[in-house]
PyMOL commands that place a pseudoatom at each C-alpha (Angstrom):
pseudoatom trace, name=CA, resn=LEU, resi=1, chain=A, elem=C, hetatm=0, pos=[10.169, 10.458, 0.372]
pseudoatom trace, name=CA, resn=ASP, resi=2, chain=A, elem=C, hetatm=0, pos=[12.399, 10.959, -2.625]
pseudoatom trace, name=CA, resn=LEU, resi=3, chain=A, elem=C, hetatm=0, pos=[10.826, 10.350, -6.045]
pseudoatom trace, name=CA, resn=ARG, resi=4, chain=A, elem=C, hetatm=0, pos=[13.474, 10.484, -8.730]
pseudoatom trace, name=CA, resn=VAL, resi=5, chain=A, elem=C, hetatm=0, pos=[11.495, 11.455, -11.802]
pseudoatom trace, name=CA, resn=ALA, resi=6, chain=A, elem=C, hetatm=0, pos=[14.433, 11.709, -14.180]
pseudoatom trace, name=CA, resn=GLU, resi=7, chain=A, elem=C, hetatm=0, pos=[18.179, 12.204, -13.952]
pseudoatom trace, name=CA, resn=LYS, resi=8, chain=A, elem=C, hetatm=0, pos=[17.946, 15.967, -13.468]
pseudoatom trace, name=CA, resn=LYS, resi=9, chain=A, elem=C, hetatm=0, pos=[14.508, 16.182, -11.848]
pseudoatom trace, name=CA, resn=MET, resi=10, chain=A, elem=C, hetatm=0, pos=[13.879, 15.162, -8.289]
pseudoatom trace, name=CA, resn=ILE, resi=11, chain=A, elem=C, hetatm=0, pos=[10.849, 15.538, -6.036]
pseudoatom trace, name=CA, resn=THR, resi=12, chain=A, elem=C, hetatm=0, pos=[11.570, 15.318, -2.322]
pseudoatom trace, name=CA, resn=PHE, resi=13, chain=A, elem=C, hetatm=0, pos=[9.015, 15.458, 0.483]
pseudoatom trace, name=CA, resn=HIS, resi=14, chain=A, elem=C, hetatm=0, pos=[9.399, 15.483, 4.219]
pseudoatom trace, name=CA, resn=GLU, resi=15, chain=A, elem=C, hetatm=0, pos=[5.985, 14.508, 5.531]
pseudoatom trace, name=CA, resn=SER, resi=16, chain=A, elem=C, hetatm=0, pos=[4.742, 12.727, 8.617]
pseudoatom trace, name=CA, resn=VAL, resi=17, chain=A, elem=C, hetatm=0, pos=[1.967, 10.472, 7.299]
pseudoatom trace, name=CA, resn=SER, resi=18, chain=A, elem=C, hetatm=0, pos=[1.641, 8.135, 10.293]
pseudoatom trace, name=CA, resn=ASP, resi=19, chain=A, elem=C, hetatm=0, pos=[2.515, 7.982, 13.975]
pseudoatom trace, name=CA, resn=LYS, resi=20, chain=A, elem=C, hetatm=0, pos=[3.768, 4.408, 13.544]
pseudoatom trace, name=CA, resn=LYS, resi=21, chain=A, elem=C, hetatm=0, pos=[6.244, 2.693, 11.208]
pseudoatom trace, name=CA, resn=ILE, resi=22, chain=A, elem=C, hetatm=0, pos=[5.391, 2.627, 7.495]
pseudoatom trace, name=CA, resn=ASN, resi=23, chain=A, elem=C, hetatm=0, pos=[6.055, -0.761, 5.846]
pseudoatom trace, name=CA, resn=SER, resi=24, chain=A, elem=C, hetatm=0, pos=[4.923, 0.029, 2.317]
pseudoatom trace, name=CA, resn=VAL, resi=25, chain=A, elem=C, hetatm=0, pos=[4.783, 2.988, -0.075]
pseudoatom trace, name=CA, resn=SER, resi=26, chain=A, elem=C, hetatm=0, pos=[3.349, 2.751, -3.590]
pseudoatom trace, name=CA, resn=LEU, resi=27, chain=A, elem=C, hetatm=0, pos=[2.951, 5.473, -6.205]
pseudoatom trace, name=CA, resn=HIS, resi=28, chain=A, elem=C, hetatm=0, pos=[-0.049, 5.159, -8.536]
pseudoatom trace, name=CA, resn=PRO, resi=29, chain=A, elem=C, hetatm=0, pos=[0.751, 5.182, -12.290]
pseudoatom trace, name=CA, resn=ASN, resi=30, chain=A, elem=C, hetatm=0, pos=[-0.964, 8.605, -12.491]
pseudoatom trace, name=CA, resn=GLY, resi=31, chain=A, elem=C, hetatm=0, pos=[2.080, 9.936, -10.608]
pseudoatom trace, name=CA, resn=THR, resi=32, chain=A, elem=C, hetatm=0, pos=[0.055, 11.859, -8.012]
pseudoatom trace, name=CA, resn=THR, resi=33, chain=A, elem=C, hetatm=0, pos=[-1.580, 9.309, -5.679]
pseudoatom trace, name=CA, resn=LEU, resi=34, chain=A, elem=C, hetatm=0, pos=[0.569, 7.724, -2.987]
pseudoatom trace, name=CA, resn=ALA, resi=35, chain=A, elem=C, hetatm=0, pos=[-0.528, 4.712, -0.890]
pseudoatom trace, name=CA, resn=THR, resi=36, chain=A, elem=C, hetatm=0, pos=[1.081, 4.056, 2.500]
pseudoatom trace, name=CA, resn=GLY, resi=37, chain=A, elem=C, hetatm=0, pos=[0.542, 1.164, 4.900]
pseudoatom trace, name=CA, resn=GLY, resi=38, chain=A, elem=C, hetatm=0, pos=[2.168, 0.097, 8.135]
pseudoatom trace, name=CA, resn=LEU, resi=39, chain=A, elem=C, hetatm=0, pos=[1.958, -0.967, 11.744]
pseudoatom trace, name=CA, resn=ASP, resi=40, chain=A, elem=C, hetatm=0, pos=[-1.210, 1.007, 12.500]
pseudoatom trace, name=CA, resn=GLY, resi=41, chain=A, elem=C, hetatm=0, pos=[-3.214, -1.338, 10.220]
pseudoatom trace, name=CA, resn=THR, resi=42, chain=A, elem=C, hetatm=0, pos=[-4.425, 1.433, 7.926]
pseudoatom trace, name=CA, resn=VAL, resi=43, chain=A, elem=C, hetatm=0, pos=[-3.753, 2.091, 4.243]
pseudoatom trace, name=CA, resn=ARG, resi=44, chain=A, elem=C, hetatm=0, pos=[-3.864, 5.809, 3.474]
pseudoatom trace, name=CA, resn=LEU, resi=45, chain=A, elem=C, hetatm=0, pos=[-3.962, 7.435, 0.046]
pseudoatom trace, name=CA, resn=PHE, resi=46, chain=A, elem=C, hetatm=0, pos=[-2.476, 10.901, -0.396]
pseudoatom trace, name=CA, resn=ASP, resi=47, chain=A, elem=C, hetatm=0, pos=[-2.308, 13.428, -3.223]
pseudoatom trace, name=CA, resn=ILE, resi=48, chain=A, elem=C, hetatm=0, pos=[1.423, 14.224, -3.373]
pseudoatom trace, name=CA, resn=ARG, resi=49, chain=A, elem=C, hetatm=0, pos=[0.702, 17.549, -5.094]
pseudoatom trace, name=CA, resn=LYS, resi=50, chain=A, elem=C, hetatm=0, pos=[-0.529, 18.759, -1.684]
pseudoatom trace, name=CA, resn=PHE, resi=51, chain=A, elem=C, hetatm=0, pos=[2.616, 17.693, 0.174]
pseudoatom trace, name=CA, resn=ARG, resi=52, chain=A, elem=C, hetatm=0, pos=[4.790, 20.411, 1.648]
pseudoatom trace, name=CA, resn=ASP, resi=53, chain=A, elem=C, hetatm=0, pos=[7.948, 20.227, 3.694]
pseudoatom trace, name=CA, resn=SER, resi=54, chain=A, elem=C, hetatm=0, pos=[6.646, 19.672, 7.216]
pseudoatom trace, name=CA, resn=ARG, resi=55, chain=A, elem=C, hetatm=0, pos=[9.956, 19.351, 9.060]
pseudoatom trace, name=CA, resn=GLY, resi=56, chain=A, elem=C, hetatm=0, pos=[9.632, 21.070, 12.394]
pseudoatom trace, name=CA, resn=SER, resi=57, chain=A, elem=C, hetatm=0, pos=[5.856, 21.269, 12.039]
pseudoatom trace, name=CA, resn=SER, resi=58, chain=A, elem=C, hetatm=0, pos=[3.187, 19.269, 13.838]
pseudoatom trace, name=CA, resn=ARG, resi=59, chain=A, elem=C, hetatm=0, pos=[0.841, 19.317, 10.857]
pseudoatom trace, name=CA, resn=SER, resi=60, chain=A, elem=C, hetatm=0, pos=[0.539, 16.327, 8.581]
pseudoatom trace, name=CA, resn=PRO, resi=61, chain=A, elem=C, hetatm=0, pos=[-1.215, 16.014, 5.218]
pseudoatom trace, name=CA, resn=LYS, resi=62, chain=A, elem=C, hetatm=0, pos=[-4.823, 14.852, 5.147]
pseudoatom trace, name=CA, resn=PRO, resi=63, chain=A, elem=C, hetatm=0, pos=[-5.379, 11.568, 3.294]
pseudoatom trace, name=CA, resn=LEU, resi=64, chain=A, elem=C, hetatm=0, pos=[-7.725, 11.386, 0.303]
pseudoatom trace, name=CA, resn=CYS, resi=65, chain=A, elem=C, hetatm=0, pos=[-9.165, 8.228, 1.859]
pseudoatom trace, name=CA, resn=LYS, resi=66, chain=A, elem=C, hetatm=0, pos=[-8.194, 5.327, 4.071]
pseudoatom trace, name=CA, resn=GLN, resi=67, chain=A, elem=C, hetatm=0, pos=[-8.820, 1.610, 4.375]
pseudoatom trace, name=CA, resn=VAL, resi=68, chain=A, elem=C, hetatm=0, pos=[-8.644, -0.151, 7.724]
pseudoatom trace, name=CA, resn=ALA, resi=69, chain=A, elem=C, hetatm=0, pos=[-7.282, -3.717, 7.801]
pseudoatom trace, name=CA, resn=GLY, resi=70, chain=A, elem=C, hetatm=0, pos=[-7.226, -3.951, 11.575]
pseudoatom trace, name=CA, resn=LEU, resi=71, chain=A, elem=C, hetatm=0, pos=[-3.779, -5.493, 11.920]
pseudoatom trace, name=CA, resn=SER, resi=72, chain=A, elem=C, hetatm=0, pos=[-0.349, -4.516, 10.596]
pseudoatom trace, name=CA, resn=ILE, resi=73, chain=A, elem=C, hetatm=0, pos=[-0.048, -3.912, 6.842]
pseudoatom trace, name=CA, resn=SER, resi=74, chain=A, elem=C, hetatm=0, pos=[2.881, -5.746, 5.222]
pseudoatom trace, name=CA, resn=SER, resi=75, chain=A, elem=C, hetatm=0, pos=[2.390, -4.206, 1.793]
pseudoatom trace, name=CA, resn=SER, resi=76, chain=A, elem=C, hetatm=0, pos=[0.007, -2.165, -0.291]
pseudoatom trace, name=CA, resn=PHE, resi=77, chain=A, elem=C, hetatm=0, pos=[0.727, -1.821, -4.012]
pseudoatom trace, name=CA, resn=PHE, resi=78, chain=A, elem=C, hetatm=0, pos=[-1.096, -0.360, -7.006]
pseudoatom trace, name=CA, resn=SER, resi=79, chain=A, elem=C, hetatm=0, pos=[-1.541, -2.617, -10.030]
pseudoatom trace, name=CA, resn=PRO, resi=80, chain=A, elem=C, hetatm=0, pos=[0.394, -1.716, -13.215]
pseudoatom trace, name=CA, resn=SER, resi=81, chain=A, elem=C, hetatm=0, pos=[-2.833, -0.385, -14.768]
pseudoatom trace, name=CA, resn=GLY, resi=82, chain=A, elem=C, hetatm=0, pos=[-3.634, 1.538, -11.579]
pseudoatom trace, name=CA, resn=LYS, resi=83, chain=A, elem=C, hetatm=0, pos=[-7.110, 0.006, -11.438]
pseudoatom trace, name=CA, resn=SER, resi=84, chain=A, elem=C, hetatm=0, pos=[-6.582, -1.970, -8.204]
pseudoatom trace, name=CA, resn=LEU, resi=85, chain=A, elem=C, hetatm=0, pos=[-4.840, -1.611, -4.861]
pseudoatom trace, name=CA, resn=LEU, resi=86, chain=A, elem=C, hetatm=0, pos=[-3.527, -4.887, -3.379]
pseudoatom trace, name=CA, resn=THR, resi=87, chain=A, elem=C, hetatm=0, pos=[-2.975, -5.043, 0.385]
pseudoatom trace, name=CA, resn=THR, resi=88, chain=A, elem=C, hetatm=0, pos=[-1.320, -7.802, 2.421]
pseudoatom trace, name=CA, resn=SER, resi=89, chain=A, elem=C, hetatm=0, pos=[-1.938, -7.715, 6.168]
pseudoatom trace, name=CA, resn=PHE, resi=90, chain=A, elem=C, hetatm=0, pos=[-1.541, -9.749, 9.340]
pseudoatom trace, name=CA, resn=ALA, resi=91, chain=A, elem=C, hetatm=0, pos=[-5.344, -10.039, 9.365]
pseudoatom trace, name=CA, resn=ASN, resi=92, chain=A, elem=C, hetatm=0, pos=[-4.693, -13.165, 7.208]
pseudoatom trace, name=CA, resn=LYS, resi=93, chain=A, elem=C, hetatm=0, pos=[-6.110, -11.793, 3.995]
pseudoatom trace, name=CA, resn=LEU, resi=94, chain=A, elem=C, hetatm=0, pos=[-5.181, -10.246, 0.684]
pseudoatom trace, name=CA, resn=ASP, resi=95, chain=A, elem=C, hetatm=0, pos=[-7.435, -7.262, -0.020]
pseudoatom trace, name=CA, resn=LEU, resi=96, chain=A, elem=C, hetatm=0, pos=[-8.190, -5.883, -3.479]
pseudoatom trace, name=CA, resn=THR, resi=97, chain=A, elem=C, hetatm=0, pos=[-9.751, -2.450, -3.751]
pseudoatom trace, name=CA, resn=VAL, resi=98, chain=A, elem=C, hetatm=0, pos=[-10.861, -1.225, -7.172]
pseudoatom trace, name=CA, resn=ASP, resi=99, chain=A, elem=C, hetatm=0, pos=[-10.497, 2.464, -8.059]
pseudoatom trace, name=CA, resn=ALA, resi=100, chain=A, elem=C, hetatm=0, pos=[-9.274, 3.443, -4.578]
pseudoatom trace, name=CA, resn=HIS, resi=101, chain=A, elem=C, hetatm=0, pos=[-7.340, 6.343, -6.128]
pseudoatom trace, name=CA, resn=LEU, resi=102, chain=A, elem=C, hetatm=0, pos=[-10.618, 7.962, -7.253]
pseudoatom trace, name=CA, resn=LYS, resi=103, chain=A, elem=C, hetatm=0, pos=[-11.940, 8.364, -3.701]
pseudoatom trace, name=CA, resn=ALA, resi=104, chain=A, elem=C, hetatm=0, pos=[-11.688, 11.649, -1.840]
pseudoatom trace, name=CA, resn=GLY, resi=105, chain=A, elem=C, hetatm=0, pos=[-12.989, 13.506, 1.169]
pseudoatom trace, name=CA, resn=GLY, resi=106, chain=A, elem=C, hetatm=0, pos=[-11.085, 11.498, 3.772]
pseudoatom trace, name=CA, resn=GLU, resi=107, chain=A, elem=C, hetatm=0, pos=[-13.666, 8.712, 3.714]
pseudoatom trace, name=CA, resn=THR, resi=108, chain=A, elem=C, hetatm=0, pos=[-13.018, 5.151, 4.865]
pseudoatom trace, name=CA, resn=ILE, resi=109, chain=A, elem=C, hetatm=0, pos=[-13.241, 2.874, 1.844]
pseudoatom trace, name=CA, resn=LYS, resi=110, chain=A, elem=C, hetatm=0, pos=[-14.338, -0.750, 1.710]
pseudoatom trace, name=CA, resn=THR, resi=111, chain=A, elem=C, hetatm=0, pos=[-12.401, -3.616, 0.187]
pseudoatom trace, name=CA, resn=THR, resi=112, chain=A, elem=C, hetatm=0, pos=[-13.810, -4.754, -3.164]
pseudoatom trace, name=CA, resn=HIS, resi=113, chain=A, elem=C, hetatm=0, pos=[-12.604, -8.349, -2.834]
pseudoatom trace, name=CA, resn=SER, resi=114, chain=A, elem=C, hetatm=0, pos=[-10.918, -10.142, 0.058]
pseudoatom trace, name=CA, resn=ILE, resi=115, chain=A, elem=C, hetatm=0, pos=[-9.023, -13.438, -0.188]
pseudoatom trace, name=CA, resn=ARG, resi=116, chain=A, elem=C, hetatm=0, pos=[-8.363, -15.494, 2.948]
pseudoatom trace, name=CA, resn=HIS, resi=117, chain=A, elem=C, hetatm=0, pos=[-4.614, -16.147, 3.066]
pseudoatom trace, name=CA, resn=ASN, resi=118, chain=A, elem=C, hetatm=0, pos=[-2.352, -17.316, 5.898]
pseudoatom trace, name=CA, resn=ASN, resi=119, chain=A, elem=C, hetatm=0, pos=[0.154, -14.470, 6.261]
pseudoatom trace, name=CA, resn=GLN, resi=120, chain=A, elem=C, hetatm=0, pos=[1.627, -15.648, 9.582]
pseudoatom trace, name=CA, resn=THR, resi=121, chain=A, elem=C, hetatm=0, pos=[5.191, -16.546, 8.591]
pseudoatom trace, name=CA, resn=GLY, resi=122, chain=A, elem=C, hetatm=0, pos=[6.561, -16.775, 12.113]
pseudoatom trace, name=CA, resn=ARG, resi=123, chain=A, elem=C, hetatm=0, pos=[9.749, -15.197, 13.330]
pseudoatom trace, name=CA, resn=TRP, resi=124, chain=A, elem=C, hetatm=0, pos=[12.183, -16.930, 10.973]
pseudoatom trace, name=CA, resn=LEU, resi=125, chain=A, elem=C, hetatm=0, pos=[10.689, -15.892, 7.634]
pseudoatom trace, name=CA, resn=THR, resi=126, chain=A, elem=C, hetatm=0, pos=[10.234, -12.480, 6.049]
pseudoatom trace, name=CA, resn=THR, resi=127, chain=A, elem=C, hetatm=0, pos=[6.605, -11.279, 6.002]
pseudoatom trace, name=CA, resn=PHE, resi=128, chain=A, elem=C, hetatm=0, pos=[4.602, -11.992, 2.864]
pseudoatom trace, name=CA, resn=GLN, resi=129, chain=A, elem=C, hetatm=0, pos=[4.060, -9.143, 0.416]
pseudoatom trace, name=CA, resn=ALA, resi=130, chain=A, elem=C, hetatm=0, pos=[1.700, -9.931, -2.438]
pseudoatom trace, name=CA, resn=THR, resi=131, chain=A, elem=C, hetatm=0, pos=[3.225, -8.377, -5.548]
pseudoatom trace, name=CA, resn=TRP, resi=132, chain=A, elem=C, hetatm=0, pos=[1.834, -7.481, -8.972]
pseudoatom trace, name=CA, resn=HIS, resi=133, chain=A, elem=C, hetatm=0, pos=[3.265, -8.757, -12.242]
pseudoatom trace, name=CA, resn=PRO, resi=134, chain=A, elem=C, hetatm=0, pos=[5.068, -5.751, -13.798]
pseudoatom trace, name=CA, resn=GLU, resi=135, chain=A, elem=C, hetatm=0, pos=[2.896, -5.664, -16.936]
pseudoatom trace, name=CA, resn=MET, resi=136, chain=A, elem=C, hetatm=0, pos=[-0.341, -7.569, -16.230]
pseudoatom trace, name=CA, resn=ASP, resi=137, chain=A, elem=C, hetatm=0, pos=[-2.986, -7.284, -13.523]
pseudoatom trace, name=CA, resn=ILE, resi=138, chain=A, elem=C, hetatm=0, pos=[-2.109, -10.624, -11.918]
pseudoatom trace, name=CA, resn=PHE, resi=139, chain=A, elem=C, hetatm=0, pos=[-0.309, -11.001, -8.611]
pseudoatom trace, name=CA, resn=CYS, resi=140, chain=A, elem=C, hetatm=0, pos=[1.557, -13.607, -6.598]
pseudoatom trace, name=CA, resn=CYS, resi=141, chain=A, elem=C, hetatm=0, pos=[2.204, -14.247, -2.936]
pseudoatom trace, name=CA, resn=GLY, resi=142, chain=A, elem=C, hetatm=0, pos=[4.190, -16.777, -0.932]
pseudoatom trace, name=CA, resn=SER, resi=143, chain=A, elem=C, hetatm=0, pos=[2.246, -19.544, 0.771]
pseudoatom trace, name=CA, resn=MET, resi=144, chain=A, elem=C, hetatm=0, pos=[2.551, -21.321, 4.116]
pseudoatom trace, name=CA, resn=ASN, resi=145, chain=A, elem=C, hetatm=0, pos=[0.747, -24.355, 2.644]
pseudoatom trace, name=CA, resn=LYS, resi=146, chain=A, elem=C, hetatm=0, pos=[2.842, -27.502, 2.472]
pseudoatom trace, name=CA, resn=PRO, resi=147, chain=A, elem=C, hetatm=0, pos=[4.689, -28.081, 0.285]
pseudoatom trace, name=CA, resn=ARG, resi=148, chain=A, elem=C, hetatm=0, pos=[5.767, -24.419, 0.318]
pseudoatom trace, name=CA, resn=CYS, resi=149, chain=A, elem=C, hetatm=0, pos=[4.874, -22.675, -2.917]
pseudoatom trace, name=CA, resn=ILE, resi=150, chain=A, elem=C, hetatm=0, pos=[4.038, -19.376, -4.564]
pseudoatom trace, name=CA, resn=GLU, resi=151, chain=A, elem=C, hetatm=0, pos=[0.367, -18.740, -5.337]
pseudoatom trace, name=CA, resn=ILE, resi=152, chain=A, elem=C, hetatm=0, pos=[-0.625, -16.777, -8.442]
pseudoatom trace, name=CA, resn=PHE, resi=153, chain=A, elem=C, hetatm=0, pos=[-3.955, -14.930, -8.571]
pseudoatom trace, name=CA, resn=ASN, resi=154, chain=A, elem=C, hetatm=0, pos=[-5.798, -13.249, -11.453]
for i in range(1, 154): cmd.bond("trace and resi %d" % i, "trace and resi %d" % (i + 1))
show_as sticks, trace
zoom trace
């Protein structure tokens, strides 16, 4: 992970945060909490201040907390305000978790609000990734409903 903070500053980590492929990485606006999600169906939150270079080591950092979706995670993004974590998964739902970044102790957290959403795009389309508006806490996601459209949620 390479976080370019400014032109002359750079933070680089070499960490193994999952045994399976990671599909999504999101840095909280506080600059210290990192959310990862991927094929193992789990969103994990890490404190990047505790990351160390783990190349050649079998140790991996312990997550602050985790959220289990059950099926593959397409994306997991923090809102611009940092209040919510939005997760898109193949479990056919969009999950919102409020204040996930405040959890600690490695606990499994529960989704605050779940929206049923058909995320099965088939093999010819890119997977859906619900995405936040850059300045407001509203988000949009593609839809398999006909006619094809983009759905906006607030």
